[in-house]
C-alpha positions in Angstrom: 233.2 -46.0 323.3 232.9 -42.3 324.2 236.2 -42.5 326.2 238.2 -43.0 322.9 237.5 -39.4 321.9 238.2 -37.7 325.3 241.3 -35.5 324.9 243.2 -36.0 328.2 246.4 -34.4 326.9 246.7 -31.9 324.1 249.5 -32.7 321.6 250.1 -30.9 318.4 253.1 -32.8 317.1 251.4 -36.0 316.0 251.2 -36.8 312.3 248.8 -39.0 310.4 251.5 -41.2 308.9 251.6 -43.6 311.9 247.8 -43.8 311.9 247.7 -44.8 308.2 250.6 -47.2 308.6 248.9 -49.0 311.6 245.6 -49.2 309.7 247.4 -50.7 306.7 249.1 -53.3 308.9 245.9 -54.3 310.6 243.8 -54.6 307.4 246.4 -55.8 304.9 245.8 -59.6 305.6 242.1 -59.2 305.3 242.3 -57.3 302.0 245.0 -59.8 300.7 242.7 -62.8 301.5 239.8 -61.3 299.6 242.0 -60.3 296.7 243.4 -63.8 296.4 239.9 -65.3 296.3 238.8 -62.8 293.6 241.9 -63.0 291.5 243.5 -66.4 292.3 245.8 -66.4 289.2 247.2 -62.9 289.7 250.4 -62.2 291.6 249.9 -60.2 294.8 252.8 -57.8 295.3 254.1 -57.6 298.9 256.1 -54.4 298.5 255.2 -51.7 296.0 258.9 -50.8 295.6 259.2 -53.7 293.2 256.2 -54.0 290.9 256.7 -56.7 288.3 255.8 -56.5 284.6 252.5 -57.8 283.5 249.3 -57.9 285.6 249.6 -57.8 289.4 247.7 -56.8 292.5 248.9 -54.0 294.8 247.7 -53.5 298.4 248.0 -50.1 300.1 246.4 -47.0 301.5 244.6 -44.7 299.1 245.5 -41.0 299.0 243.4 -38.5 297.1 245.0 -35.4 295.7 242.3 -32.8 295.8 243.2 -29.8 293.6 240.7 -27.4 295.1 241.4 -28.1 298.7 242.6 -25.0 300.5 246.3 -24.9 301.3 247.1 -23.7 304.8 250.6 -22.7 304.0 249.5 -20.7 301.0 246.9 -18.9 303.1 249.5 -18.1 305.7 252.0 -16.7 303.2 249.5 -14.9 301.1 250.0 -11.1 301.0 247.2 -8.9 302.2 247.2 -7.4 298.7 246.4 -10.7 297.1 242.9 -11.6 296.2 240.9 -13.6 298.6 240.4 -17.3 297.6 237.1 -18.1 296.0 234.6 -19.5 298.4 233.4 -22.9 297.3 230.5 -25.1 298.2 232.6 -28.3 297.5 236.2 -29.2 296.8 235.6 -32.2 294.4 236.6 -31.7 290.8 237.5 -33.7 287.7 241.2 -32.8 288.3 241.4 -35.0 291.5 243.8 -37.9 291.3 244.4 -41.1 293.3 247.7 -42.4 294.7 248.3 -45.8 296.4 251.1 -46.1 299.0 252.5 -48.5 301.5 255.4 -48.1 303.9 257.9 -48.6 301.0 256.7 -46.6 298.0 253.8 -44.9 296.3 252.4 -44.9 292.8 249.7 -42.9 290.9 246.6 -44.8 289.9 244.9 -44.6 286.5 241.1 -45.1 287.1 240.1 -44.5 283.5 238.9 -48.1 282.9 235.2 -48.9 282.8 233.5 -50.5 285.8 235.6 -48.8 288.5 234.4 -46.6 291.3 234.3 -42.9 290.5 237.3 -41.0 291.8 234.9 -38.5 293.4 233.4 -41.3 295.5 236.7 -42.3 297.1 238.5 -40.6 300.0 242.0 -40.7 301.5 242.8 -43.4 304.1 241.0 -46.4 302.5 243.0 -49.7 302.5 242.3 -51.6 299.3 243.7 -53.9 296.6 243.9 -52.8 293.0 244.5 -55.1 290.0 246.2 -53.8 286.9 249.4 -53.2 285.0 252.3 -50.9 285.7 252.9 -48.3 283.0 256.5 -47.4 283.4 256.3 -44.8 280.6 253.7 -42.7 282.4 254.7 -43.8 285.9 251.2 -44.9 286.7 249.4 -48.1 287.6 246.5 -48.7 285.1 243.7 -50.2 287.3 241.3 -52.8 286.0 239.8 -54.0 289.3 239.3 -52.9 292.9 238.8 -55.0 296.0 237.9 -53.4 299.4 238.2 -55.0 302.8 234.4 -55.2 303.0 232.5 -55.2 306.3 233.6 -57.3 309.2 231.5 -60.2 310.5 228.5 -58.7 312.2 227.3 -59.8 315.6 223.8 -61.2 315.7 221.5 -58.7 317.4 218.8 -59.8 319.9 215.4 -58.5 318.9 213.6 -56.8 321.8 210.2 -58.2 322.9 208.6 -54.8 322.1 209.3 -51.9 319.9 211.9 -49.5 321.3 213.0 -46.2 319.9 216.0 -43.8 320.1 214.9 -40.2 319.5 217.5 -38.3 317.5 217.1 -34.5 317.7 219.4 -31.5 317.0 219.2 -27.8 316.5 217.1 -27.0 319.6 218.7 -23.5 319.5 217.6 -22.4 322.9 218.3 -18.7 323.2 216.3 -18.0 320.1 212.8 -16.9 321.1 211.3 -18.6 318.0 212.4 -22.1 319.2 211.2 -21.9 322.8 207.7 -23.2 322.1 208.7 -26.1 319.8 211.4 -27.3 322.3 208.8 -27.3 325.1 206.3 -29.3 323.0 209.1 -31.8 322.1 210.0 -32.2 325.8 206.4 -32.6 326.8 205.9 -35.2 324.1 208.9 -37.3 325.1 207.8 -37.4 328.7 204.2 -38.2 327.8 202.6 -35.0 328.8 200.9 -34.1 325.5 198.8 -35.9 322.9 196.4 -38.8 323.1 196.8 -42.3 324.3 198.5 -43.3 321.1 201.1 -40.6 321.5 201.6 -41.6 325.2 202.2 -45.2 324.2 204.7 -44.2 321.5 206.6 -41.9 324.0 206.7 -44.8 326.5 208.7 -46.8 324.0 211.4 -44.2 323.7 214.4 -45.6 325.6 217.0 -42.9 324.8 217.1 -39.3 323.5 220.2 -38.3 321.6 220.7 -34.5 321.2 223.2 -34.2 318.4 224.5 -30.6 318.7 223.5 -27.0 318.3 221.4 -26.9 321.5 221.8 -23.2 322.1 222.0 -20.2 319.9 223.4 -16.8 320.7 222.5 -14.1 318.2 225.3 -12.0 316.9 225.2 -8.2 317.1 225.0 -7.9 313.3 221.6 -9.7 313.3 218.7 -7.4 312.9 216.7 -9.2 315.7 219.4 -8.2 318.2 218.3 -4.6 318.4 219.4 -4.0 322.0 223.1 -4.1 321.0 224.7 -0.7 321.3 227.3 0.0 318.7 230.7 1.1 319.9 230.2 -0.2 323.5 232.2 -3.4 323.5 232.1 -4.0 327.3 228.3 -3.6 327.4 227.8 -5.8 324.4 230.0 -8.5 326.0 228.1 -8.3 329.2 224.8 -8.8 327.4 226.1 -11.7 325.3 227.4 -13.4 328.4 224.0 -12.9 330.0 222.3 -14.4 326.9 224.6 -17.4 327.0 223.8 -18.0 330.7 220.0 -17.7 330.1 220.2 -20.1 327.2 222.1 -22.7 329.2 219.7 -22.4 332.1 216.8 -23.1 329.7 218.7 -26.0 328.3 219.4 -27.4 331.8 215.6 -27.2 332.6 214.6 -29.1 329.6 217.4 -31.7 330.0 216.3 -32.2 333.7 212.8 -32.9 332.6 213.9 -35.4 330.0 216.5 -37.1 332.3 213.8 -37.7 334.9 211.9 -39.9 332.4 214.4 -41.3 329.9 218.1 -41.8 329.2 219.5 -38.6 327.7 222.8 -38.3 325.7 223.9 -34.8 324.6 226.9 -33.9 322.4 228.1 -30.4 321.4 227.7 -28.9 317.9 229.3 -26.1 315.9 227.2 -23.3 317.6 227.4 -24.6 321.2 229.8 -23.2 323.9 232.4 -25.9 323.3 235.8 -26.2 321.6 235.6 -25.9 317.9 238.4 -28.3 317.0 237.5 -32.0 316.4 236.8 -34.1 318.3 234.6 -31.7 320.2 234.8 -32.4 323.9 231.6 -33.0 326.1 229.7 -30.2 327.7 231.3 -29.4 331.1 228.9 -30.8 333.7 229.0 -27.6 335.7 227.1 -25.8 332.8 224.2 -28.2 333.3 224.2 -28.8 337.0 220.6 -29.9 337.5 220.5 -32.4 334.7 224.0 -33.7 335.7 222.6 -34.9 339.0 220.7 -37.6 337.2 222.4 -40.9 336.4 220.4 -41.0 333.1 222.1 -37.9 331.8 225.3 -38.4 329.8 227.4 -35.6 328.3 229.6 -37.1 325.5 231.4 -36.3 322.3 
């Protein structure tokens, strides 16, 4: 499934509206079927442009209005003299509101009734059915029940004859001297070079190693541990930083080569890795990890 996230052509004109519409069309029948079983005596509205009086069921895509979410347009138009926005640890608040929409209309939802999911637990893009009554005075739909699409039918998995494990690791941060020893111990453990017979047996059952981002770390010049940075000499600082990146990638390549010689390895970039910052982040270029890339067991993905 990795190929779905490979950006082959960069386009910046696409909008999310078509994605939400297609998702609604694909899931509407499933949600409608579950809603009909749960509320057999309640009318299901096909188009929200004509909501009847009395109790009914609406099906659509949920949109969450987040009051504290940063506004890109406001940030762009803000004067330099204006105060900087307050840095927040989260954007959820009691002021958040929910809206249900289909390809015909949209209506605000009143989630004040008991027994409903909390507004803060819901996100935009969910296709669901809501049961309730239309309040024409307030222009809202007072919700009394919620029905999700639920999980699709799961395929039965075949149990392996013996225990098999996938090792999930992240934050190797090669390039930071403090992490060198721990990464070496991790590599030696996975390939069965350290520990007793029990550790070797456990390591032999590892069938894949997934490295989930932040494999290298390049210290910034503001950090006190980076004392060899000379202030005011940008070209020299850039040269030293490029050299540090090269050394960190070489160390990473050595460890990945050791792992790939013994087990299947999958690596994806993280926020601090030399990769694009926008999502979805694209795989590590194979030329950065030339030795590990020569193994068929090595996979660079996103």
